[in-house]
GUPADREN-434992 format. One record per residue (C-alpha): residue in three letters; x, y, z. Coordinates in steps of 0.2 Angstrom, whole numbers, padded with zeros to 4 digits, always signed. Example, Ala and Ser with C-alpha at 12.3 -4.5 7.8 and 13.67 -1.06 7.14 Angstrom:
// GUPADREN-434992
ALA+0062-0022+0039/SER+0068-0005+0036/
END
This chain:
// GUPADREN-434992
MET+0206+0211-0098/ASP+0195+0215-0083/GLY+0183+0205-0072/LYS+0183+0186-0072/VAL+0189+0173-0083/ARG+0179+0156-0084/ILE+0187+0141-0091/LYS+0178+0124-0094/GLY+0186+0108-0089/ARG+0183+0090-0083/CYS+0177+0085-0066/VAL+0188+0073-0057/TYR+0180+0074-0040/PRO+0164+0084-0038/GLY+0161+0099-0027/LYS+0161+0118-0027/VAL+0172+0129-0017/GLU+0180+0147-0019/ALA+0197+0150-0011/GLN+0213+0159-0014/ALA+0225+0151-0027/LEU+0242+0144-0023/VAL+0251+0141-0039/ALA+0265+0128-0040/GLY+0277+0133-0054/LYS+0284+0116-0054/TYR+0277+0098-0054/ILE+0273+0092-0036/GLN+0279+0076-0028/GLY+0274+0068-0012/PHE+0280+0055+0001/SER+0296+0064+0009/ASN+0292+0080-0001/VAL+0277+0085+0009/LYS+0271+0086+0027/PRO+0253+0083+0026/TYR+0249+0085+0044/LEU+0257+0103+0043/GLY+0250+0107+0026/TYR+0266+0112+0016/THR+0279+0105+0004/THR+0296+0101+0010/GLU+0305+0099-0006/ARG+0320+0111-0006/ASN+0321+0122-0021/HIS+0303+0120-0025/PRO+0293+0137-0026/LEU+0281+0130-0013/PHE+0294+0125+0000/LYS+0286+0127+0017/VAL+0272+0138+0009/PRO+0255+0132+0018/TYR+0243+0125+0005/THR+0229+0121+0018/ASP+0212+0129+0012/LYS+0219+0135-0004/VAL+0216+0130-0022/LEU+0232+0121-0027/VAL+0235+0124-0045/PHE+0249+0113-0053/TYR+0254+0105-0070/SER+0254+0087-0064/PRO+0262+0076-0051/ARG+0279+0068-0054/GLY+0286+0052-0047/SER+0277+0038-0040/GLY+0261+0038-0030/GLY+0268+0050-0017/VAL+0256+0064-0023/LEU+0243+0055-0013/MET+0250+0062+0003/TYR+0242+0079-0002/GLY+0225+0070+0002/PHE+0229+0067+0020/GLY+0229+0079+0035/GLU+0229+0097+0031/LYS+0222+0097+0013/PRO+0220+0110+0000/ALA+0202+0117-0003/ALA+0203+0110-0021/PHE+0215+0104-0034/VAL+0216+0112-0052/TYR+0229+0104-0063/THR+0233+0104-0082/LYS+0239+0087-0086/SER+0229+0071-0082/SER+0238+0057-0073/PRO+0232+0041-0065/LEU+0240+0047-0049/THR+0228+0062-0048/VAL+0213+0050-0048/GLY+0220+0041-0033/LEU+0223+0058-0025/ALA+0204+0063-0029/LEU+0198+0048-0020/GLN+0209+0051-0005/ALA+0207+0069-0003/HIS+0188+0071-0006/VAL+0189+0089-0012/PRO+0184+0096-0028/MET+0196+0092-0042/MET+0197+0097-0061/THR+0208+0095-0076/ASP+0208+0094-0095/PHE+0203+0113-0097/GLU+0199+0121-0114/ASP+0213+0134-0110/ASP+0228+0132-0099/PRO+0222+0139-0082/MET+0241+0143-0077/LYS+0241+0156-0090/TYR+0228+0166-0080/ILE+0230+0161-0061/GLU+0243+0168-0050/THR+0245+0165-0032/GLY+0233+0175-0022/ASP+0219+0176-0035/MET+0202+0170-0030/VAL+0197+0154-0039/LEU+0179+0147-0039/VAL+0181+0128-0043/ASN+0164+0122-0048/ALA+0167+0104-0053/ASP+0149+0100-0052/ASP+0146+0111-0067/GLY+0163+0109-0075/TYR+0171+0126-0074/ILE+0183+0137-0064/GLU+0181+0155-0063/ILE+0196+0166-0059/SER+0195+0184-0051/LYS+0212+0193-0051/SER+0219+0199-0034/GLY+0225+0215-0042/GLY+0209+0217-0051/ALA+0214+0215-0070/PHE+0221+0202-0081/ARG+0236+0205-0092/
END
């Protein structure tokens, strides 16, 4: 599959941005597991341990734990959030971060998006568009 893939979803927070994707292969958690003013995750054994997320489209399944995920909405923030499983915690994150956020997709975006891909998050019109960094989809 070549070109771009467009997936419709639900807007959680409006906006439109295009940036490189950063995919979390595990659930994300906040509070002591993130350094918001440095812009990276501090949870050891997490795939994003000390990987900067600032100005990236942060792609993840869902948050885990309590309201600590709100910490991703402070300091150095991602350009947008794309996640697959709705959670009341992510609504709070949207209100804190003020960056485009989408969920409830017609197809799982994590099947298509890899770290480094360019992702257009158009929450205003209800879709994301993925362009592969290597040029083609598998």
